[in-house]
C-alpha positions as CSV (number, residue, x, y, z in Angstrom):
1,X,26.1,98.0,-8.1
2,X,25.5,100.1,-11.3
3,X,26.3,97.0,-13.4
4,X,23.7,94.9,-11.5
5,X,21.1,97.6,-12.0
6,X,21.8,97.7,-15.7
7,X,21.6,93.9,-16.0
8,X,18.3,94.0,-14.1
9,X,17.0,96.8,-16.4
10,X,18.0,94.8,-19.5
11,X,16.3,91.7,-18.2
12,X,13.1,93.6,-17.6
13,X,13.3,95.2,-21.1
14,X,13.9,91.8,-22.7
15,X,10.9,90.3,-20.9
16,X,8.7,93.3,-22.0
17,X,9.8,93.0,-25.6
18,X,9.1,89.2,-25.6
19,X,5.6,89.8,-24.2
20,X,4.9,92.5,-26.8
21,X,6.2,90.3,-29.6
22,X,4.1,87.3,-28.5
23,X,1.0,89.6,-28.4
24,X,2.0,91.0,-31.8
25,X,1.6,94.5,-30.3
26,X,3.8,96.5,-32.8
27,X,2.5,99.9,-31.7
28,X,3.3,99.1,-28.0
29,X,6.7,97.8,-29.1
30,X,7.4,101.0,-31.0
31,X,6.5,103.1,-28.0
32,X,8.7,101.0,-25.7
33,X,11.7,101.2,-27.9
34,X,11.4,104.9,-28.8
35,X,12.8,105.9,-25.4
36,X,15.6,103.3,-25.3
37,X,19.3,103.7,-26.1
38,X,20.4,102.0,-29.4
39,X,23.1,100.1,-27.5
40,X,20.4,98.6,-25.2
41,X,18.3,97.6,-28.2
42,X,21.3,96.1,-29.9
43,X,22.0,93.8,-26.9
44,X,18.4,92.6,-27.0
45,X,18.4,92.1,-30.8
46,X,21.4,89.7,-30.5
47,X,19.2,87.4,-28.3
48,X,16.2,87.2,-30.6
49,X,15.4,85.0,-33.6
50,X,15.1,86.2,-37.2
51,X,11.4,86.8,-37.2
52,X,11.6,88.8,-34.0
53,X,14.5,90.8,-35.3
54,X,12.5,91.6,-38.4
55,X,9.6,92.9,-36.3
56,X,12.0,95.1,-34.2
57,X,13.5,96.7,-37.3
58,X,10.0,97.4,-38.7
59,X,9.1,99.5,-35.6
60,X,12.4,101.4,-35.3
61,X,12.9,104.8,-37.0
62,X,15.7,104.8,-39.5
63,X,18.3,106.7,-37.4
64,X,17.9,104.2,-34.5
65,X,17.8,101.2,-36.8
66,X,21.1,102.4,-38.3
67,X,22.7,102.7,-34.9
68,X,21.4,99.3,-33.8
69,X,22.8,97.7,-37.0
70,X,26.2,99.3,-36.3
71,X,26.3,98.2,-32.6
72,X,25.3,94.5,-32.9
73,X,28.0,91.8,-33.1
74,X,29.3,90.6,-36.5
75,X,27.4,87.4,-36.5
76,X,24.1,89.1,-35.8
77,X,24.8,91.8,-38.4
78,X,25.5,89.1,-41.0
79,X,22.0,87.6,-40.3
80,X,20.4,91.1,-40.4
81,X,21.9,91.7,-43.8
82,X,19.9,88.7,-45.1
83,X,16.7,90.1,-43.4
84,X,16.9,93.7,-44.6
85,X,15.9,94.6,-48.1
86,X,18.1,96.6,-50.4
87,X,16.1,99.8,-50.0
88,X,16.3,99.5,-46.3
89,X,20.1,99.1,-46.4
90,X,20.3,102.2,-48.6
91,X,18.3,104.3,-46.1
92,X,20.3,102.9,-43.1
93,X,23.7,103.6,-44.8
94,X,22.5,107.2,-45.5
95,X,21.9,107.7,-41.8
96,X,25.3,106.5,-40.7
97,X,28.5,108.6,-40.4
98,X,30.7,108.1,-43.5
99,X,33.3,106.1,-41.6
100,X,30.7,103.8,-40.0
101,X,28.9,103.4,-43.4
102,X,32.2,102.4,-45.0
103,X,32.8,99.8,-42.3
104,X,29.3,98.4,-42.7
105,X,29.4,98.2,-46.5
106,X,32.8,96.4,-46.3
107,X,31.0,93.5,-44.6
108,X,28.4,93.2,-47.4
109,X,28.9,91.0,-50.4
110,X,30.6,93.0,-53.1
111,X,27.6,93.0,-55.5
112,X,25.2,94.2,-52.9
113,X,27.7,96.8,-51.6
114,X,28.1,98.3,-55.1
115,X,24.3,98.4,-55.6
116,X,23.8,100.3,-52.3
117,X,26.6,102.7,-53.2
118,X,25.1,103.4,-56.6
119,X,21.7,104.4,-55.1
120,X,22.9,106.8,-52.4
121,X,23.9,110.4,-52.9
122,X,26.9,110.7,-55.3
123,X,28.8,113.0,-53.0
124,X,28.5,110.6,-50.0
125,X,29.1,107.6,-52.2
126,X,32.4,109.0,-53.5
127,X,33.6,109.7,-49.9
128,X,32.6,106.2,-48.8
129,X,34.4,104.6,-51.7
130,X,37.5,106.6,-50.9
131,X,37.4,105.3,-47.3
132,X,36.8,101.8,-48.5
133,X,40.0,102.0,-50.6
134,X,42.1,102.1,-47.5
135,X,43.1,99.1,-45.5
136,X,40.5,98.5,-42.7
137,X,43.4,98.4,-40.2
138,X,44.9,101.7,-41.3
139,X,44.4,105.3,-40.2
140,X,42.7,105.9,-43.5
141,X,40.3,103.0,-42.8
142,X,39.2,104.3,-39.4
143,X,39.2,108.1,-40.1
144,X,36.2,110.4,-40.4
145,X,36.5,112.5,-43.5
146,X,34.1,115.2,-42.2
147,X,36.1,118.0,-40.6
148,X,36.4,121.8,-40.4
149,X,39.4,123.4,-42.0
150,X,40.3,127.1,-42.8
151,X,42.9,128.8,-44.8
152,X,45.9,130.3,-43.1
153,X,44.8,133.7,-44.3
154,X,41.4,133.5,-42.5
155,X,40.6,135.6,-39.5
156,X,39.1,134.4,-36.2
157,X,35.7,135.8,-37.2
158,X,35.8,133.9,-40.5
159,X,36.8,130.6,-38.8
160,X,34.0,131.0,-36.2
161,X,31.5,131.7,-39.0
162,X,32.6,128.6,-40.8
163,X,32.0,126.6,-37.6
164,X,28.5,128.0,-37.3
165,X,27.7,127.2,-40.9
166,X,29.0,123.7,-40.8
167,X,26.5,120.8,-40.7
168,X,28.4,118.4,-38.5
169,X,26.7,116.1,-36.0
170,X,30.0,115.0,-34.5
171,X,31.8,116.9,-31.7
172,X,34.9,118.7,-32.8
173,X,37.7,120.1,-30.7
174,X,39.9,122.2,-33.0
175,X,39.9,123.8,-36.5
176,X,42.6,122.5,-38.9
177,X,44.6,125.1,-40.9
178,X,45.8,124.5,-44.4
179,X,47.7,126.6,-47.0
180,X,46.4,127.5,-50.4
181,X,47.3,124.1,-51.9
182,X,45.5,122.2,-49.1
183,X,48.7,121.1,-47.3
184,X,48.3,120.8,-43.6
185,X,49.9,123.5,-41.4
186,X,48.6,122.8,-37.9
187,X,45.5,123.3,-35.8
188,X,43.8,126.0,-33.7
189,X,42.0,125.0,-30.5
190,X,38.4,126.2,-30.2
191,X,39.4,127.9,-26.9
192,X,41.7,130.3,-28.8
193,X,39.0,131.1,-31.4
194,X,36.6,132.1,-28.6
195,X,39.1,134.2,-26.6
196,X,41.0,136.1,-29.3
197,X,39.9,139.3,-31.1
198,X,37.8,138.7,-34.3
199,X,40.4,140.3,-36.6
200,X,43.2,138.1,-35.4
201,X,44.7,136.0,-38.2
202,X,44.4,132.2,-37.8
203,X,48.1,131.9,-38.9
204,X,49.1,133.7,-35.6
205,X,47.3,131.1,-33.5
206,X,48.1,127.9,-35.4
207,X,50.2,125.2,-33.6
208,X,52.8,124.0,-36.1
209,X,53.8,121.1,-33.9
210,X,50.3,119.5,-34.1
211,X,50.7,115.7,-34.0
212,X,49.3,114.0,-37.1
213,X,49.1,110.5,-38.6
214,X,49.4,109.4,-42.2
215,X,46.6,107.5,-44.0
216,X,48.7,104.3,-44.3
217,X,49.7,104.1,-40.6
218,X,48.6,101.0,-38.9
219,X,45.7,101.5,-36.4
220,X,47.8,100.0,-33.6
221,X,50.5,102.6,-34.3
222,X,47.8,105.3,-34.2
223,X,46.4,104.0,-30.9
224,X,49.9,104.2,-29.4
225,X,50.3,107.8,-30.6
226,X,47.0,108.7,-29.0
227,X,48.0,107.0,-25.7
228,X,51.5,108.5,-25.4
229,X,50.4,112.0,-26.2
230,X,46.9,112.1,-24.5
231,X,45.2,113.2,-27.8
232,X,41.6,113.8,-28.3
233,X,41.8,114.2,-32.0
234,X,44.5,113.8,-34.7
235,X,44.4,114.9,-38.3
236,X,45.0,112.4,-41.1
237,X,47.3,113.3,-44.0
238,X,47.9,111.7,-47.4
239,X,51.3,111.2,-49.0
240,X,51.3,114.8,-50.2
241,X,50.8,116.1,-46.7
242,X,47.3,117.2,-47.5
243,X,44.5,117.0,-45.0
244,X,42.0,114.2,-45.7
245,X,40.3,113.4,-42.4
246,X,40.5,113.1,-38.7
247,X,40.5,110.4,-36.0
248,X,38.9,111.0,-32.6
249,X,39.6,109.4,-29.2
250,X,36.2,107.5,-29.2
251,X,37.3,105.7,-32.4
252,X,40.6,104.8,-30.8
253,X,38.8,103.2,-27.9
254,X,37.1,100.9,-30.4
255,X,40.4,100.2,-32.1
256,X,42.0,99.3,-28.7
257,X,39.1,96.8,-28.1
258,X,39.5,95.3,-31.5
259,X,43.3,94.9,-31.2
260,X,43.0,93.4,-27.7
261,X,40.4,90.9,-29.0
262,X,42.6,90.0,-32.0
263,X,45.6,89.4,-29.7
264,X,43.5,87.3,-27.4
265,X,42.2,85.2,-30.3
266,X,45.7,84.7,-31.7
267,X,47.1,83.6,-28.4
268,X,44.2,81.2,-27.9
269,X,44.7,79.7,-31.4
270,X,41.6,81.0,-33.1
271,X,40.7,84.0,-35.3
272,X,38.3,87.0,-35.1
273,X,36.8,85.8,-38.4
274,X,35.1,83.1,-36.4
275,X,32.6,85.8,-35.2
276,X,31.7,86.9,-38.8
277,X,29.3,84.0,-39.2
278,X,27.2,82.1,-36.7
279,X,27.7,78.8,-38.4
280,X,29.3,76.2,-36.1
281,X,30.9,74.6,-39.1
282,X,32.6,77.9,-40.0
283,X,33.9,78.3,-36.4
284,X,35.0,74.6,-36.2
285,X,36.9,75.0,-39.5
286,X,38.8,78.1,-38.3
287,X,39.8,76.4,-35.0
288,X,40.9,73.2,-36.8
289,X,43.3,75.2,-39.0
290,X,45.2,75.9,-35.8
291,X,44.6,72.6,-34.0
292,X,45.8,70.4,-36.8
293,X,49.4,71.7,-36.8
294,X,49.2,71.3,-33.0
295,X,48.1,67.7,-33.5
296,X,51.2,67.1,-35.7
297,X,53.4,68.8,-33.1
298,X,52.1,66.5,-30.3
299,X,52.8,63.6,-32.6
300,X,56.4,64.8,-32.9
301,X,56.6,64.8,-29.0
302,X,55.3,61.2,-29.1
303,X,58.0,60.3,-31.6
304,X,60.7,61.9,-29.3
305,X,59.5,59.6,-26.4
306,X,59.4,56.6,-28.7
307,X,62.9,57.3,-29.9
308,X,64.2,57.4,-26.4
309,X,62.4,54.2,-25.5
310,X,64.8,52.4,-27.8
311,X,67.8,54.1,-26.2
312,X,66.7,52.8,-22.7
313,X,66.5,49.2,-23.9
314,X,70.0,48.3,-22.8
315,X,71.2,47.1,-19.4
316,X,67.6,46.7,-18.2
317,X,66.8,50.4,-18.0
318,X,63.2,50.0,-18.9
319,X,62.3,50.8,-15.3
320,X,64.1,54.1,-15.5
321,X,62.4,54.9,-18.7
322,X,59.0,54.2,-17.2
323,X,59.8,56.5,-14.2
324,X,61.1,59.2,-16.4
325,X,58.0,59.2,-18.7
326,X,55.7,59.7,-15.7
327,X,57.1,63.2,-15.3
328,X,57.0,64.2,-19.0
329,X,53.7,66.1,-18.6
330,X,55.1,68.1,-15.7
331,X,58.2,69.2,-17.7
332,X,56.1,70.1,-20.8
333,X,53.4,72.0,-18.9
334,X,55.7,74.0,-16.7
335,X,58.2,75.0,-19.4
336,X,55.4,75.8,-21.8
337,X,53.6,78.0,-19.4
338,X,56.9,79.8,-18.4
339,X,57.5,80.5,-22.1
340,X,53.9,81.7,-22.5
341,X,54.3,84.1,-19.6
342,X,57.3,85.7,-21.2
343,X,55.8,85.9,-24.6
344,X,52.6,87.4,-23.2
345,X,54.5,90.2,-21.5
346,X,56.6,90.9,-24.6
347,X,53.5,90.8,-26.9
348,X,51.6,93.1,-24.6
349,X,54.6,95.5,-24.4
350,X,55.0,95.6,-28.2
351,X,51.2,96.1,-28.7
352,X,51.0,99.1,-26.4
353,X,54.3,100.6,-27.5
354,X,55.9,100.2,-24.1
355,X,58.7,98.0,-25.5
356,X,58.8,99.4,-29.0
357,X,61.5,102.0,-28.1
358,X,63.6,99.5,-26.1
359,X,66.4,97.4,-27.6
360,X,66.1,93.7,-27.6
361,X,69.2,93.5,-25.5
362,X,67.5,95.6,-22.7
363,X,64.4,93.4,-22.7
364,X,66.6,90.3,-22.9
365,X,68.7,91.3,-19.8
366,X,65.5,91.8,-17.7
367,X,63.7,88.7,-18.8
368,X,66.7,86.4,-18.5
369,X,67.2,87.4,-14.9
370,X,63.5,86.6,-14.2
371,X,63.8,83.3,-16.1
372,X,66.8,82.3,-14.1
373,X,65.0,82.8,-10.8
374,X,61.9,81.0,-12.0
375,X,63.8,78.1,-13.6
376,X,66.0,77.6,-10.5
377,X,62.9,77.6,-8.2
378,X,60.9,75.2,-10.5
379,X,64.0,73.0,-10.9
380,X,64.5,72.6,-7.1
381,X,60.8,72.3,-6.2
382,X,60.2,69.9,-9.2
383,X,63.2,67.8,-8.2
384,X,61.9,67.5,-4.6
385,X,58.4,66.5,-5.9
386,X,60.0,64.0,-8.2
387,X,62.1,62.5,-5.4
388,X,59.1,62.3,-3.1
389,X,56.9,60.5,-5.6
390,X,59.6,58.1,-6.7
391,X,60.4,57.2,-3.1
392,X,56.7,56.9,-2.3
393,X,56.0,54.6,-5.2
394,X,59.3,52.6,-5.0
395,X,60.9,52.9,-1.5
396,X,63.7,50.7,-2.6
397,X,64.6,53.2,-5.4
398,X,67.9,52.4,-7.0
399,X,70.7,54.9,-7.8
400,X,69.5,55.0,-11.4
401,X,66.1,56.2,-10.3
402,X,67.5,58.8,-8.1
403,X,69.5,60.0,-11.1
404,X,66.2,60.6,-12.7
405,X,65.4,63.1,-10.0
406,X,68.6,65.0,-10.8
407,X,67.9,64.7,-14.5
408,X,64.4,66.0,-13.9
409,X,65.5,69.1,-11.9
410,X,68.2,69.9,-14.4
411,X,65.9,69.4,-17.3
412,X,63.2,71.5,-15.7
413,X,65.7,74.3,-15.3
414,X,67.0,73.9,-18.9
415,X,63.6,73.6,-20.5
416,X,62.3,76.7,-18.8
417,X,65.3,78.7,-20.0
418,X,64.8,77.5,-23.6
419,X,61.1,78.2,-23.5
420,X,61.6,81.6,-22.0
421,X,64.2,82.4,-24.7
422,X,61.7,81.4,-27.4
423,X,59.0,83.4,-25.7
424,X,61.3,86.4,-25.7
425,X,62.8,86.2,-29.2
426,X,59.8,85.0,-31.3
427,X,57.6,88.1,-30.8
428,X,60.4,90.3,-31.9
429,X,61.1,88.1,-34.9
430,X,57.5,87.9,-35.9
431,X,57.2,91.6,-35.6
432,X,60.3,92.1,-37.8
433,X,58.9,89.9,-40.6
434,X,55.4,91.4,-40.5
435,X,53.5,88.7,-38.6
436,X,51.3,89.4,-35.6
437,X,53.6,88.8,-32.6
438,X,50.6,87.4,-30.7
439,X,50.8,84.3,-32.8
440,X,54.1,83.5,-31.0
441,X,52.0,82.9,-27.8
442,X,49.6,80.6,-29.5
443,X,49.3,76.8,-29.4
444,X,51.8,76.3,-32.2
445,X,54.7,77.7,-30.2
446,X,53.5,76.0,-27.0
447,X,53.5,72.7,-28.8
448,X,57.0,73.3,-30.1
449,X,58.1,74.0,-26.5
450,X,56.6,70.7,-25.4
451,X,58.7,68.8,-28.0
452,X,61.9,70.7,-27.1
453,X,61.5,70.3,-23.3
454,X,60.8,66.6,-23.5
455,X,63.8,66.1,-25.8
456,X,66.0,67.9,-23.2
457,X,64.6,65.9,-20.3
458,X,65.0,62.5,-21.9
459,X,68.5,63.3,-23.2
460,X,69.7,64.4,-19.8
461,X,68.1,61.3,-18.1
462,X,69.8,59.0,-20.6
463,X,73.2,60.7,-20.2
464,X,73.0,60.6,-16.4
465,X,71.9,56.9,-16.0
466,X,74.5,55.4,-18.4
């Protein structure tokens, strides 16, 4: 019900904006948008054309315009970069948090990004450059460098005064404690600072077991650390164990969404880069880089079938070959999907960290038992379906054709076991060599499963009818 109300509200807002744009009523448009959330405006902006988007940004105040630019999708943002002038981008970047500003500038062409950095405040520019020096998928790339830290020698009163004097728009949940050289010692929760005597030393309250992450840690690893330890915030340290930033739970939610989307794209055989530009040619080129190898793979499957065609040419077995080929799609589809199910479970487990601590042998034992039950069930049911169809089509079926039924059931069992094994081992292998395990669930591996399963099926058929 709440979702329906929100959708209705957005539809009404969209219609109101369209009417005001058609009437060229910029003052009315400004009043309408002044009381709206930036996320709602961002959704509307994605539906408008370039001229309408230009008008929207003309009536928005700079803080709201900055939030809208941050919240729209990548393709829309790329178009907005072309609409906004350099001075506008500078003012928008100045309104954003440093980590968000770094993310936005990373999407700009290098030349324009450098111009914008040169014209904003030097202190902010230096911090943004530092953030941009980290990999975008690392803890350093997603951290917020703005934080509150105190020396271990400080008192509770001094720590509270530092909090009061700090100009931070973001929420914070603890104060980080460092030694004289800036090395991280731990944190002190705000609750303790508010409930302890003012002359209490911070060093007496610090939690030395505070969980932290290093700047070069992958964002997926950081997400798993937050999930396993129910963290709200985590400090980020450099190689010298010095405090350089913090990551909050709201940023991790964004990371989780990004990682889930990336895995989904990889499993579907495309790429998140497809969304960076709205060009259909750009999207088609990315998809074809995945589909062309699949086309080659299906060609290999066709070669397998053609190879066995020659093997069935003796003793008038062409009829057997024709019957066997009719069930090739069933073998390929079922075995491929069985392998996909296994790899999807393993990839999901690795991504969330649920399988990361398990040995391959433990996962193998569980998945093989599942695969045996699935393969046995599909082999028996598939064999019965094959027997029914052959008998229905050719009631006078010969012994050779009935052997096809046995070959089909056996091949279905074998193909599912092979596909499941690939679905189990490949994610671990890809992870070991530094490749996204989600790719192992993509069309490339599915195509390989097709060729292998067809080869198994035709080989068993040939051996059994000779």
